Every structure is written in structure tokens, then in C-alpha cells.
C-alpha positions in Angstrom: 39.8 156.6 29.6 40.9 153.0 30.2 38.0 150.8 30.7 38.7 147.2 32.1 37.2 144.3 30.9 36.5 141.1 32.8 37.0 137.7 31.1 35.8 134.8 31.9 37.0 132.2 30.6 36.8 130.0 32.7 33.2 129.2 34.5 33.4 130.4 38.4 31.6 130.0 41.2 30.8 132.3 43.7 30.3 131.3 47.7 29.1 133.6 50.2 31.0 133.7 52.8 29.7 134.8 56.4 31.6 136.7 58.4 32.3 136.5 62.3 29.8 139.6 63.8 33.3 140.7 65.3 33.9 142.4 62.1 31.1 144.6 61.2 32.5 145.6 58.4 30.3 143.7 55.7 27.7 141.0 56.8 28.1 138.9 53.9 30.8 139.0 51.1 31.1 137.1 47.7 34.4 135.4 46.5 35.5 133.9 43.4 37.0 130.3 43.5 37.9 128.3 40.7 37.2 124.8 41.8 38.7 121.7 39.9 39.5 124.2 36.6 42.2 125.6 39.6 43.9 122.2 40.4 43.9 120.8 36.3 45.7 123.6 35.2 48.3 123.3 38.1 48.5 119.6 37.0 48.6 120.6 33.3 51.4 123.3 34.5 53.3 120.3 35.9 53.3 117.5 33.7 54.7 120.2 30.6 57.4 121.3 33.2 57.9 117.3 33.4 57.9 116.6 30.1 60.2 119.9 29.1 62.4 118.4 32.0 62.1 114.9 30.2 63.4 116.3 27.2 65.9 118.7 28.2 67.5 115.7 29.9 67.4 113.4 26.7 68.9 115.8 25.0 71.5 116.8 27.4 72.5 112.4 27.2 72.7 112.7 23.6 74.6 115.9 23.4 77.0 113.4 25.9 77.0 110.7 23.5 78.3 112.9 20.5 80.7 114.5 22.6 82.4 111.1 23.5 81.9 109.8 20.2 83.8 113.2 19.0 86.5 112.7 21.5 87.2 108.8 20.5 87.3 109.8 16.7 90.3 113.0 17.8 91.9 110.3 19.7 91.6 107.6 16.7 93.1 110.3 14.8 95.8 111.5 16.6 96.9 107.6 16.9 97.0 107.5 13.3 99.1 110.1 12.7 101.2 108.9 15.2 101.5 104.7 13.9 102.7 106.8 10.2 105.1 108.3 12.1 106.2 105.5 13.4 106.3 103.3 10.2 108.5 106.1 8.6 110.8 105.9 11.1 110.6 102.0 11.5 111.6 102.6 7.3 114.4 105.4 7.8 115.6 102.7 10.5 116.1 99.6 8.2 117.6 102.0 5.6 120.0 102.9 7.4 120.8 99.3 9.6 121.0 97.9 5.7 123.9 100.5 4.7 125.8 99.6 8.4 125.6 96.0 7.6 126.7 96.7 3.7 130.1 94.2 3.5 131.2 97.1 1.0 130.6 99.9 3.1 132.5 98.5 5.9 135.3 97.6 3.8 135.2 101.2 2.4 135.2 102.6 5.9 138.3 100.2 6.8 140.3 101.9 4.0 139.7 105.1 3.9 138.8 105.7 7.6 140.8 103.6 10.0 143.8 103.4 7.2 143.9 99.8 6.7 144.2 97.9 3.7 143.8 94.3 2.1 146.6 91.6 3.0 149.2 90.8 0.5 150.1 87.3 -0.5 153.4 87.5 2.2 150.8 88.3 5.5 148.7 85.3 5.1 148.9 82.0 6.8 146.6 79.1 6.0 146.2 77.2 9.8 144.9 73.8 9.4 142.9 72.0 12.0 142.4 69.0 12.8 138.7 67.5 13.4 138.2 66.3 16.9 137.8 62.8 17.3 137.2 61.3 20.2 138.3 58.2 20.7 137.2 55.2 22.6 137.8 56.3 26.0 138.0 53.9 28.6 134.3 53.5 30.0 133.5 53.8 33.3 132.8 51.1 35.2 130.4 50.1 37.8 132.4 50.9 40.7 133.8 54.4 39.2 129.9 55.6 39.3 129.0 54.3 42.3 132.4 57.0 43.7 130.6 59.2 42.0 127.3 59.4 43.6 129.1 59.3 47.3 131.1 61.9 46.2 128.2 63.8 45.0 126.5 63.1 48.6 129.1 63.6 50.7 129.4 66.8 49.0 126.2 68.0 49.7 126.8 67.6 53.5 
């Protein structure tokens, strides 16, 4: 047999309520009311709930920060690998350019690929060039300068 036991954790107040004479079921009944304890209990539950929501918000904020840090680290790693790859490609291109610019390589390619050969003594022609020394030409006079200015002005119209 199961027996119900009344536990009294909180002091209870008993309030007698009288009903209208229309309802003749009972003349007076007693109700249990939890007075201030009920209000403080709901306040405690509300405060615990609000603190837990606040803690959850802070935890989510921290988690979002760590997610951003991880994304930035991933991007940095990707950029560093790209930088290393580009530096390696640059060194390869510099080495290839040095090979192309080499005069010995150019002469070998001219001989083998194009069938060219160095000229013999009879094929070489030496040309002498005189230095261009500007001799004193006639210095333009004032009348030539004035004519030049008038012609420039006339060309504008």
C-alpha cells in the first residue's frame, strides 16, 4: 500500500474563504497559499534563467571570436604558401631570363638553329663617322624672331 506523505518545506498559510450562499456545497473551505515564498521562488527562477542566458551569450561571443581567429589563421597560411610558390616561380623565371640573355647562348643558337657563321675578314667593312660639330650659324636677328612670333600668332587664327 502506498501512503502519501505531506512535506512541508515552506510554511503555508491557511486562508478561509466563504462562498456565496448560492453555492451550498460547502459553507467554508480552506485554501493553501504560498505567500511571499512563491514570489521569491519565481524571482529566483527568473534570475537563474537570465544569468544562464547571459552566460550562454558570453560563451557564444567567445566561440565566435575563436572562429574568426581560426579563419584568419587559415587565410594567413594560404597566403604564405602562395607567397612561397610565387617566390619560387620568380627565381625560376630569373634563371630562365639569364639563360636567354647570355651572349654565348645567343651565338650558339645563331650558329646551330639559324645556320649563321662569324664573318670572315673580307666581309667586314669598317665605317668612319665624323663628329657633328655645329659651326656657328648665323645668329637670328631681332627681325627674324619677330617674324617667327607673328607667324605663330597667325597660325592660331
